[in-house]
C-alpha positions in Angstrom: 24.4 -51.3 -41.4 25.4 -54.3 -43.6 23.0 -56.6 -41.8 20.3 -53.9 -42.1 20.7 -53.8 -45.9 21.2 -57.5 -46.4 18.0 -58.2 -44.4 15.9 -55.8 -46.4 14.9 -54.0 -43.3 14.3 -50.7 -45.0 12.1 -49.2 -47.6 12.9 -46.2 -49.8 10.0 -44.1 -50.9 10.1 -41.2 -53.3 6.8 -39.5 -54.3 5.9 -39.0 -58.0 6.0 -35.2 -57.3 9.7 -35.5 -56.2 10.6 -37.5 -59.4 8.8 -34.8 -61.5 10.6 -32.0 -59.8 13.9 -33.7 -60.4 13.2 -34.2 -64.0 12.1 -30.6 -64.6 15.3 -29.3 -63.0 17.5 -31.2 -65.3 15.3 -30.7 -68.4 16.7 -27.3 -69.2 20.3 -28.6 -68.9 20.0 -31.6 -71.2 17.7 -30.1 -73.9 20.5 -28.0 -75.5 22.8 -31.1 -75.6 20.1 -32.9 -77.6 19.5 -30.0 -79.9 23.2 -29.5 -80.7 23.4 -33.0 -82.2 22.7 -33.6 -85.9 20.1 -36.3 -86.5 19.9 -39.1 -89.0 16.5 -40.7 -89.6 16.4 -44.3 -90.5 13.4 -46.0 -92.2 13.0 -49.7 -91.8 12.3 -51.8 -94.9 8.6 -52.4 -95.4 8.8 -56.2 -95.2 10.5 -56.6 -91.9 9.5 -56.2 -88.2 11.6 -53.0 -87.9 13.0 -51.3 -84.9 12.4 -52.4 -81.3 10.8 -49.8 -79.0 10.4 -49.9 -75.2 9.5 -47.9 -72.1 13.1 -46.6 -72.0 13.9 -46.3 -75.7 16.9 -44.0 -75.8 20.4 -45.5 -75.8 23.5 -43.3 -75.4 26.6 -45.1 -76.7 30.1 -44.4 -78.0 30.3 -44.1 -81.8 33.3 -46.3 -81.8 32.3 -49.9 -81.0 35.7 -50.5 -79.3 34.9 -47.7 -76.8 31.7 -49.4 -75.8 33.7 -52.1 -74.1 35.9 -49.7 -72.2 35.8 -48.3 -68.7 34.5 -44.8 -69.5 30.8 -44.2 -70.0 29.5 -41.9 -72.7 28.1 -38.5 -71.9 25.2 -36.6 -73.5 27.5 -33.6 -74.2 30.5 -35.7 -75.2 31.7 -35.9 -78.8 31.9 -39.2 -80.6 28.8 -40.5 -78.9 25.5 -41.4 -80.4 22.0 -41.1 -79.0 19.8 -43.8 -80.5 16.1 -43.4 -80.4 13.6 -45.8 -82.0 10.6 -43.6 -82.8 8.4 -46.5 -83.9 8.8 -49.9 -85.5 9.4 -48.1 -88.8 11.5 -45.1 -87.8 14.6 -44.6 -85.7 16.8 -41.6 -85.2 20.5 -41.4 -84.3 21.9 -38.1 -83.0 25.6 -37.3 -83.1 27.8 -34.3 -83.3 29.9 -35.6 -86.2 27.1 -36.5 -88.7 25.0 -34.4 -91.0 21.2 -34.2 -90.8 19.9 -36.7 -93.3 17.5 -39.6 -93.9 18.4 -43.2 -95.0 16.8 -46.5 -95.5 18.0 -49.1 -93.0 19.3 -52.3 -94.4 18.4 -55.3 -92.2 21.5 -57.2 -93.4 23.9 -54.6 -92.0 24.8 -54.4 -88.3 26.2 -51.4 -86.5 24.3 -48.8 -88.5 25.2 -46.2 -86.0 28.9 -46.9 -86.3 28.8 -47.0 -90.1 27.3 -43.5 -90.4 29.4 -41.6 -87.8 32.6 -39.8 -88.6 35.7 -41.3 -86.9 
């Protein structure tokens, strides 16, 4: 089996329909976990490039930077975690259970905005 894998003598194929069916099954389970979070909207300053977006824009991380280096991964329904979502190069949202819904201007000189705005 080891030689089989190391020699790349296999091909795993999953149809798009199978991927879609899997996503739809978990959608109803994760949506409430997203809606139960409070959201903070950040606006980038007008004279900077702003936030970076990508094909996979969401980032789930621990609120405490020290926990990010640890062994345990964050979970979508776990407290003291943040869901970071750059909406565009001018807007980003952070969802957490311990913050209040609000808006703020992002300061490009500060780092760790998510950590600064979450309750301990």
